[in-house]
C-alpha positions as CSV (number, residue, x, y, z in Angstrom):
1,M,0.0,0.0,0.0
2,P,1.1,3.6,-0.5
3,N,3.3,4.6,2.5
4,T,2.6,6.8,5.4
5,I,4.3,9.8,3.7
6,S,1.5,9.9,1.1
7,I,-1.3,9.3,3.6
8,A,-0.1,12.0,6.1
9,L,0.4,14.5,3.2
10,S,-3.2,13.8,1.9
11,I,-4.5,14.6,5.4
12,A,-2.4,17.8,5.6
13,V,-3.4,19.0,2.3
14,S,-7.1,18.3,2.9
15,A,-6.9,20.2,6.3
16,A,-5.3,23.1,4.5
17,A,-8.0,23.1,1.9
18,F,-10.7,23.2,4.5
19,G,-9.1,26.0,6.5
20,L,-8.1,28.2,3.5
21,A,-10.9,27.7,0.9
22,S,-13.0,30.6,2.4
23,H,-10.3,33.1,1.4
24,P,-10.7,34.4,-2.2
25,A,-8.2,33.6,-4.9
26,H,-6.9,36.4,-7.2
27,A,-6.0,36.4,-10.9
28,N,-2.4,37.2,-10.1
29,D,-1.9,34.3,-7.6
30,W,-0.7,32.3,-10.6
31,N,2.1,34.7,-11.6
32,G,5.5,34.7,-9.9
33,F,7.6,32.3,-7.8
34,S,6.3,29.4,-5.8
35,V,7.6,26.8,-3.3
36,G,6.1,23.4,-2.5
37,I,6.3,20.4,-0.2
38,G,4.8,17.1,-0.9
39,G,5.2,13.4,-1.3
40,G,3.9,10.4,-3.1
41,Y,4.4,6.8,-4.3
42,G,6.4,5.4,-7.1
43,V,6.9,2.3,-9.2
44,T,10.0,1.4,-11.1
45,N,10.1,-1.0,-14.0
46,N,13.8,-2.0,-14.7
47,E,15.1,-3.5,-18.0
48,M,18.2,-5.6,-17.4
49,K,20.4,-6.9,-20.2
50,I,23.0,-9.5,-19.6
51,G,25.4,-10.8,-22.3
52,P,28.9,-12.0,-23.1
53,G,31.8,-9.7,-21.9
54,P,34.6,-8.3,-24.0
55,D,36.8,-11.4,-23.5
56,V,34.2,-13.7,-24.8
57,T,34.6,-14.3,-28.6
58,G,32.4,-16.1,-31.1
59,I,29.1,-15.6,-29.1
60,S,26.7,-12.7,-29.3
61,G,23.3,-11.9,-28.0
62,G,22.1,-12.2,-24.4
63,L,19.3,-12.1,-22.0
64,D,16.9,-9.2,-21.9
65,I,14.6,-9.0,-18.8
66,N,12.0,-6.3,-19.2
67,G,10.0,-6.3,-16.0
68,L,11.8,-6.2,-12.7
69,S,9.7,-3.9,-10.7
70,G,10.0,-2.1,-7.5
71,T,7.9,0.2,-5.3
72,G,8.3,2.8,-2.6
73,G,7.5,6.3,-1.3
74,F,9.2,9.6,-1.5
75,F,9.3,13.1,-0.1
76,T,9.7,16.0,-2.4
77,L,10.6,19.7,-2.2
78,G,10.1,22.0,-5.2
79,A,10.3,25.6,-6.5
80,G,9.1,27.2,-9.6
81,Y,8.1,30.3,-11.6
82,D,4.8,30.6,-13.6
83,R,3.3,33.2,-15.8
84,V,-0.3,33.6,-17.2
85,L,-0.6,34.6,-20.9
86,Y,-3.8,35.8,-22.6
87,N,-5.8,35.1,-19.4
88,K,-6.0,31.3,-20.1
89,L,-2.5,29.9,-21.0
90,L,0.0,29.3,-18.1
91,V,3.7,28.6,-18.8
92,G,6.4,27.9,-16.2
93,A,9.6,26.4,-15.2
94,F,10.4,24.4,-12.0
95,V,12.9,22.3,-10.2
96,D,12.1,19.6,-7.6
97,Y,14.1,17.0,-5.6
98,D,12.7,13.7,-4.4
99,F,14.1,12.0,-1.4
100,A,13.0,8.5,-2.5
101,D,13.1,4.9,-1.3
102,I,11.9,2.9,-4.4
103,E,13.3,-0.6,-4.0
104,T,13.4,-3.4,-6.5
105,K,13.9,-6.8,-4.8
106,V,14.1,-10.3,-6.3
107,S,14.1,-13.1,-3.7
108,L,14.2,-16.8,-3.7
109,G,13.5,-19.1,-0.7
110,I,13.8,-22.9,-0.5
111,P,12.9,-24.2,2.9
112,P,14.2,-27.9,3.0
113,A,17.3,-29.0,4.9
114,D,19.6,-26.0,4.3
115,D,16.9,-23.4,4.3
116,L,18.3,-21.5,1.2
117,N,17.3,-17.9,1.0
118,A,18.8,-15.6,-1.6
119,S,17.9,-12.0,-2.6
120,A,19.1,-9.2,-4.8
121,K,18.2,-5.5,-4.2
122,F,18.4,-2.3,-6.2
123,K,17.1,1.1,-5.0
124,I,16.3,4.4,-6.6
125,D,17.4,6.8,-3.8
126,N,17.0,10.4,-4.9
127,Q,15.9,12.2,-8.1
128,L,16.4,15.7,-9.4
129,S,13.9,17.0,-12.0
130,V,14.3,20.3,-14.0
131,G,11.6,21.1,-16.4
132,G,8.9,23.3,-17.8
133,K,5.2,23.2,-17.9
134,V,2.3,24.4,-20.0
135,G,-1.2,24.7,-18.6
136,Y,-4.7,25.7,-19.4
137,L,-6.9,27.6,-16.9
138,V,-10.2,25.7,-17.0
139,S,-11.4,28.2,-14.4
140,P,-9.8,31.1,-12.6
141,T,-8.7,28.9,-9.8
142,T,-7.8,25.6,-11.5
143,V,-5.2,24.8,-14.1
144,F,-4.6,21.5,-16.0
145,F,-1.0,21.1,-17.1
146,A,1.5,19.0,-18.9
147,T,5.2,18.9,-17.8
148,G,8.5,17.7,-19.3
149,G,12.2,18.0,-18.8
150,Y,15.5,16.5,-17.6
151,A,15.9,13.9,-14.8
152,H,18.9,12.7,-12.8
153,A,18.6,9.8,-10.4
154,E,21.0,8.5,-7.8
155,T,20.8,4.7,-7.1
156,S,22.3,2.1,-4.9
157,D,24.4,-0.8,-6.1
158,V,22.8,-4.2,-6.7
159,D,23.4,-5.8,-3.4
160,A,22.9,-9.6,-2.9
161,S,22.7,-11.9,0.1
162,V,22.6,-15.6,0.5
163,S,21.8,-17.5,3.7
164,T,21.6,-21.2,4.7
165,A,21.2,-23.2,7.8
166,S,25.0,-23.4,8.0
167,G,25.8,-19.7,7.3
168,G,25.6,-17.1,4.6
169,G,27.0,-13.9,3.3
170,S,26.3,-10.6,1.4
171,G,28.0,-8.3,-1.0
172,T,27.8,-6.2,-4.1
173,L,26.5,-8.2,-7.0
174,A,26.9,-5.3,-9.4
175,S,28.1,-1.7,-9.0
176,V,26.0,1.0,-10.6
177,G,26.5,4.7,-11.2
178,S,23.9,7.5,-11.5
179,F,21.4,7.8,-14.3
180,N,20.3,10.7,-16.6
181,G,17.2,10.8,-18.7
182,Y,13.9,12.7,-19.2
183,F,10.4,12.9,-17.7
184,F,7.0,14.0,-18.9
185,G,3.7,14.1,-17.0
186,G,0.5,16.0,-16.3
187,G,-1.9,16.9,-13.5
188,A,-4.1,19.6,-12.0
189,E,-3.5,22.4,-9.6
190,T,-6.2,24.4,-7.7
191,L,-5.9,27.6,-5.7
192,I,-7.3,27.3,-2.2
193,G,-6.8,30.8,-1.0
194,K,-4.3,33.2,0.6
195,G,-1.6,32.2,-1.9
196,F,-1.9,28.4,-1.2
197,S,-2.6,25.7,-3.9
198,V,-3.0,22.0,-4.0
199,K,-1.4,20.1,-6.8
200,A,-1.8,16.5,-7.9
201,E,0.6,15.1,-10.6
202,Y,1.4,11.9,-12.4
203,R,4.9,11.6,-13.9
204,Y,6.7,9.1,-16.1
205,T,10.6,9.2,-16.0
206,S,12.7,7.3,-18.6
207,L,16.3,6.9,-17.6
208,E,19.1,6.0,-20.0
209,A,20.6,2.5,-19.8
210,E,23.9,2.4,-17.7
211,N,26.5,-0.3,-17.6
212,A,26.8,-2.3,-14.4
213,T,30.1,-3.9,-13.3
214,V,29.4,-7.4,-12.3
215,L,31.1,-8.6,-9.0
216,P,33.4,-5.5,-9.0
217,G,37.1,-6.3,-8.4
218,S,36.7,-10.0,-9.4
219,G,37.3,-9.7,-13.2
220,A,33.9,-11.1,-13.9
221,S,33.0,-8.1,-16.0
222,D,35.5,-9.4,-18.6
223,F,33.2,-12.3,-19.3
224,I,29.8,-11.0,-18.4
225,S,28.4,-7.6,-19.4
226,A,25.3,-6.1,-17.8
227,S,23.3,-2.9,-18.1
228,I,20.2,-1.5,-16.3
229,K,17.5,0.9,-17.6
230,P,15.1,2.1,-15.0
231,Q,11.7,3.6,-15.9
232,I,9.8,5.3,-13.0
233,Q,6.1,6.2,-12.7
234,T,5.1,8.4,-9.7
235,A,1.9,9.9,-8.3
236,R,2.5,13.0,-6.2
237,L,0.6,15.4,-4.1
238,S,1.9,18.7,-2.9
239,L,0.9,21.8,-1.0
240,N,2.3,25.0,-2.6
241,Y,2.7,28.6,-1.6
242,R,2.6,31.2,-4.5
243,F,4.1,34.6,-3.8
244,G,2.1,36.3,-6.5
245,D,3.0,39.7,-8.0
246,D,1.7,41.8,-5.1
247,S,-1.6,42.5,-6.9
248,N,-5.1,41.6,-5.8
249,D,-6.7,42.0,-9.2
250,A,-10.0,40.1,-9.5
251,A,-9.9,36.8,-11.4
252,T,-11.1,37.2,-15.0
253,N,-12.3,34.4,-17.3
254,P,-13.4,35.3,-20.9
255,Q,-15.3,32.0,-21.2
256,P,-19.0,31.9,-20.2
257,P,-19.2,31.5,-16.4
258,I,-20.1,28.2,-14.8
259,V,-23.6,28.9,-13.7
260,N,-24.4,25.3,-12.6
261,S,-22.7,24.7,-9.2
262,N,-25.0,21.7,-8.4
263,W,-23.1,18.4,-8.9
264,T,-26.1,16.2,-8.4
265,G,-26.9,13.9,-11.2
266,P,-25.7,11.0,-13.5
267,Y,-22.7,11.3,-15.9
268,I,-20.7,9.3,-18.4
269,G,-17.0,9.7,-19.3
270,I,-14.2,8.5,-21.4
271,G,-10.5,8.8,-20.6
272,A,-7.0,7.4,-21.0
273,G,-4.0,6.7,-18.7
274,Y,-1.0,4.6,-17.9
275,G,-0.5,1.7,-15.5
276,V,2.2,-0.3,-13.8
277,A,1.7,-3.8,-12.3
278,N,3.9,-5.4,-9.7
279,N,3.6,-9.2,-9.3
280,K,4.7,-11.5,-6.6
281,A,4.8,-15.2,-7.5
282,T,5.1,-18.2,-5.2
283,V,5.7,-21.8,-6.3
284,A,5.4,-24.5,-3.6
285,D,4.8,-28.2,-3.1
286,R,1.4,-29.4,-1.8
287,S,2.9,-31.8,0.8
288,S,1.8,-31.7,4.4
289,P,2.5,-29.1,5.6
290,P,2.4,-27.2,2.3
291,G,5.8,-25.9,1.2
292,S,7.8,-28.1,3.5
293,I,9.9,-29.6,0.5
294,F,10.3,-26.4,-1.5
295,N,8.9,-22.9,-1.6
296,V,10.2,-20.5,-4.2
297,A,9.1,-16.9,-3.9
298,L,9.8,-14.3,-6.6
299,D,9.2,-10.6,-6.0
300,G,9.4,-7.8,-8.5
301,L,7.8,-9.2,-11.7
302,G,6.5,-6.2,-13.4
303,S,4.5,-5.0,-16.4
304,D,3.4,-1.7,-17.8
305,G,1.3,-0.1,-20.6
306,G,-1.5,2.2,-21.5
307,L,-5.3,2.0,-21.0
308,I,-8.5,3.5,-22.3
309,S,-11.3,3.9,-19.8
310,G,-15.2,4.3,-19.9
311,T,-17.2,5.5,-16.9
312,V,-20.8,5.8,-15.7
313,G,-21.6,7.3,-12.4
314,Y,-23.9,9.4,-10.2
315,D,-23.0,12.2,-7.8
316,L,-25.1,13.8,-5.0
317,Q,-24.2,17.2,-3.6
318,L,-25.0,16.9,0.1
319,H,-24.1,20.3,1.2
320,T,-22.5,23.5,-0.2
321,R,-19.2,21.9,-0.1
322,Y,-19.6,18.1,0.0
323,V,-20.3,15.6,-2.8
324,I,-20.7,11.8,-2.6
325,G,-21.0,9.5,-5.6
326,A,-20.9,6.0,-7.0
327,F,-19.4,4.9,-10.4
328,F,-18.5,1.9,-12.6
329,D,-15.4,1.9,-14.8
330,A,-14.3,-0.4,-17.6
331,D,-10.6,-0.2,-18.5
332,F,-9.3,-1.7,-21.7
333,A,-5.6,-2.1,-20.8
334,N,-2.3,-3.3,-22.3
335,L,0.0,-3.8,-19.3
336,K,2.5,-6.1,-20.8
337,N,5.7,-7.9,-19.7
338,R,8.2,-9.3,-22.3
339,N,11.5,-11.2,-21.6
340,T,13.8,-12.5,-24.4
341,L,16.9,-14.6,-24.7
342,S,19.0,-14.7,-27.9
343,L,22.4,-16.4,-28.3
344,T,24.2,-17.1,-31.6
345,D,27.6,-18.4,-32.5
346,G,27.3,-17.3,-36.2
347,I,25.8,-20.6,-37.2
348,D,23.0,-21.6,-34.8
349,T,20.8,-19.3,-32.9
350,L,19.0,-20.0,-29.6
351,G,15.9,-17.9,-29.1
352,A,13.3,-17.8,-26.3
353,G,10.8,-15.4,-24.9
354,T,7.9,-15.0,-22.5
355,I,5.0,-12.7,-22.7
356,S,2.3,-11.9,-20.1
357,K,-0.4,-9.2,-19.9
358,F,-3.2,-7.6,-17.9
359,D,-5.7,-6.7,-20.5
360,N,-8.9,-5.3,-18.9
361,M,-10.1,-4.1,-15.6
362,L,-13.6,-3.6,-14.0
363,M,-14.1,-1.3,-11.0
364,V,-17.2,-0.4,-8.9
365,G,-16.7,2.2,-6.2
366,G,-17.7,5.3,-4.4
367,R,-16.1,8.6,-3.8
368,F,-16.3,11.5,-1.3
369,G,-15.3,15.0,-2.4
370,Y,-14.8,18.5,-1.1
371,L,-15.6,21.5,-3.3
372,V,-12.7,24.0,-2.9
373,T,-14.6,26.2,-5.5
374,P,-18.1,25.8,-6.8
375,D,-16.6,24.2,-10.0
376,T,-13.6,22.3,-8.6
377,L,-13.9,19.0,-6.6
378,V,-11.0,17.3,-4.7
379,F,-12.0,13.7,-3.9
380,G,-10.9,10.3,-2.6
381,S,-12.3,7.0,-4.0
382,V,-12.5,3.4,-2.9
383,G,-14.1,0.3,-4.2
384,Y,-14.0,-3.2,-5.7
385,A,-11.7,-4.2,-8.6
386,N,-11.7,-7.2,-11.0
387,V,-8.7,-7.6,-13.4
388,G,-8.1,-10.0,-16.2
389,M,-4.6,-11.6,-16.9
390,D,-3.9,-13.2,-20.3
391,P,-2.2,-16.6,-20.4
392,M,1.6,-16.3,-19.9
393,T,3.3,-18.0,-23.0
394,L,6.8,-19.2,-23.7
395,N,8.3,-19.5,-27.2
396,A,11.6,-21.2,-27.7
397,G,13.7,-22.8,-30.4
398,F,16.8,-22.9,-32.6
399,S,17.5,-20.9,-35.8
400,G,14.0,-19.6,-36.3
401,A,12.1,-22.9,-35.6
402,S,10.2,-22.2,-32.3
403,T,7.6,-23.9,-30.3
404,G,5.1,-22.1,-28.0
405,I,3.6,-23.3,-24.8
406,V,1.3,-21.8,-22.2
407,L,3.2,-21.5,-18.9
408,I,0.3,-20.1,-16.8
409,D,-3.3,-20.1,-17.8
410,G,-5.2,-16.7,-17.9
411,Q,-7.7,-15.9,-15.2
412,R,-9.3,-13.0,-13.3
413,F,-8.3,-11.5,-10.0
414,D,-10.5,-9.8,-7.4
415,G,-9.4,-7.0,-5.0
416,F,-10.0,-3.4,-4.0
417,F,-8.7,0.0,-5.0
418,V,-8.1,3.3,-3.4
419,G,-7.4,6.6,-5.1
420,G,-8.0,10.3,-5.3
421,G,-7.8,13.3,-7.7
422,I,-9.3,16.6,-8.9
423,E,-12.3,17.2,-11.1
424,T,-13.3,20.6,-12.4
425,K,-16.2,21.8,-14.6
426,I,-15.0,23.4,-17.9
427,W,-18.6,24.0,-19.1
428,E,-22.1,23.6,-17.6
429,S,-22.3,19.9,-18.6
430,L,-18.6,19.0,-19.1
431,S,-15.9,18.3,-16.5
432,L,-12.3,17.2,-16.6
433,K,-10.9,14.7,-14.1
434,A,-7.4,13.8,-13.2
435,E,-7.1,10.7,-10.8
436,Y,-4.6,8.2,-9.4
437,R,-5.5,4.7,-8.3
438,Y,-3.8,1.9,-6.4
439,V,-5.2,-1.5,-7.0
440,D,-4.5,-4.3,-4.6
441,L,-5.6,-7.7,-6.0
442,S,-6.0,-11.0,-4.0
443,R,-3.3,-13.7,-3.8
444,D,-4.8,-16.3,-6.0
445,E,-3.7,-19.7,-7.3
446,V,-3.0,-20.0,-11.1
447,T,-2.9,-23.1,-13.3
448,L,0.7,-24.1,-14.4
449,L,1.2,-25.7,-17.8
450,P,-2.6,-26.1,-18.4
451,N,-2.3,-27.6,-21.9
452,D,0.9,-29.7,-21.7
453,L,1.1,-31.0,-18.1
454,P,-2.0,-30.1,-16.1
455,Q,-1.4,-32.9,-13.7
456,I,1.6,-31.1,-12.2
457,N,-0.9,-28.9,-10.4
458,Q,-1.9,-31.8,-8.2
459,F,1.6,-31.6,-6.7
460,I,2.6,-28.0,-7.1
461,S,0.8,-24.8,-6.1
462,T,1.5,-21.6,-8.1
463,K,0.2,-18.3,-6.7
464,F,0.2,-14.7,-8.0
465,D,-0.2,-11.6,-5.9
466,P,-0.6,-8.6,-8.2
467,T,-0.8,-4.8,-7.4
468,I,-1.4,-2.1,-10.0
469,Q,-0.9,1.6,-10.0
470,M,-2.4,3.9,-12.6
471,G,-2.8,7.6,-13.5
472,R,-5.8,8.6,-15.7
473,L,-7.3,11.7,-17.3
474,S,-11.0,11.7,-18.3
475,L,-13.7,14.0,-19.8
476,N,-17.1,13.6,-18.3
477,Y,-20.6,14.7,-19.6
478,R,-23.1,15.4,-16.9
479,F,-26.8,15.0,-17.6
480,G,-29.6,17.3,-16.4
481,A,-27.4,20.3,-15.5
482,R,-29.6,22.6,-13.6
483,E,-28.8,26.3,-13.9
484,T,-28.6,28.1,-10.6
485,P,-27.2,31.6,-9.9
486,D,-23.5,31.9,-9.0
487,A,-22.8,32.2,-5.4
488,P,-19.6,32.0,-3.4
489,L,-19.1,29.0,-1.2
490,K,-19.6,29.7,2.5
């Protein structure tokens, strides 16, 4: 689950919104310098390549593992400068620094006689981001924006440990330097009064592949080459203070004003987003007690990809400031994991690869929101999730002649989700919503080798424990908008 940094920050931001929303926002609050403090949760999907080293001749190719995932929280500090152009367009530049603890861990445990346990860890420690943003003021107090720029990440080495009943040891499996790359993202920010604003953002960071020195000091890197390429997705929430330009000019908006401040009624929506899955797999014998002969646990099996979402829902405005609602989502996703092996001596080629994918998600939930302005809702959501996983397949062969088998049969997983976001009306019947969700699915048994050796499942139990994180942006149409006079929230 998202760590306590994110939860504590959400409570702090909500408290600030309740305490400050009664103070009016001004047009020039967006102009000038700003500082911010926040936190969030991140997922990294690491691509690792292993191949022959420089002293190995006559063999080329290697193993490409695309889907070693890790998770963790971070605390962030930021500063920036923004300017509003033509009353609607916002441009700016910013720098922020994340103090992170996003760890990738692959572990193996076998419990018989020697109690073998082995693990390897790799961590994203801290990250610097320098970039720009372009936004559109959908109302005088709310901006939807896109970001992009340069990223630099500091990481740990790949550390490994092995323990048995008779002893063990630990050390550096591979030394790794720092990474450079780029990021892009988007989100929403809303003014809550007296210079303060709340910002929710999703960000994707792609770092360049860097060489790793295998068993440093041993000479192993002469025979084995390795590289790591991290890709990081983060959801972040921050409380910002905007210094403004010392002017209290009234906010202006050349668009027709939002005259419908009543959020009660049904709606439909369509949107898109990006998701990252982190899977834990356990393979154990069915003896009594289960797992007494062997129990292999693998953490950090990841997949990622885009999604298209459709939504139907109903909201009820209980009070001047409070909204509750229920909704149903159907997401058509392509969260894929692909691993390949290719080795050739110039005559024969060995090729192999695995593919797995989460392809569609159904969610039914409720939400509770707080209107920081008549047209901007900050909300939290929770509910039931059902996610489909396609069969995991293996293709292998020599010199182009390959055979495919189903390693794990496809099935659906049940679970729950929690999330939150910002929704703002951009017209009487249209609203734009930016949202983050964390999906925790149940640890369920899957069928191993369903077509070729199904009887193996009588003796071996294989279980998957997936979690998914996603950021999404959607456009909603609200039926039966009822025109009421504008009035300030009290």
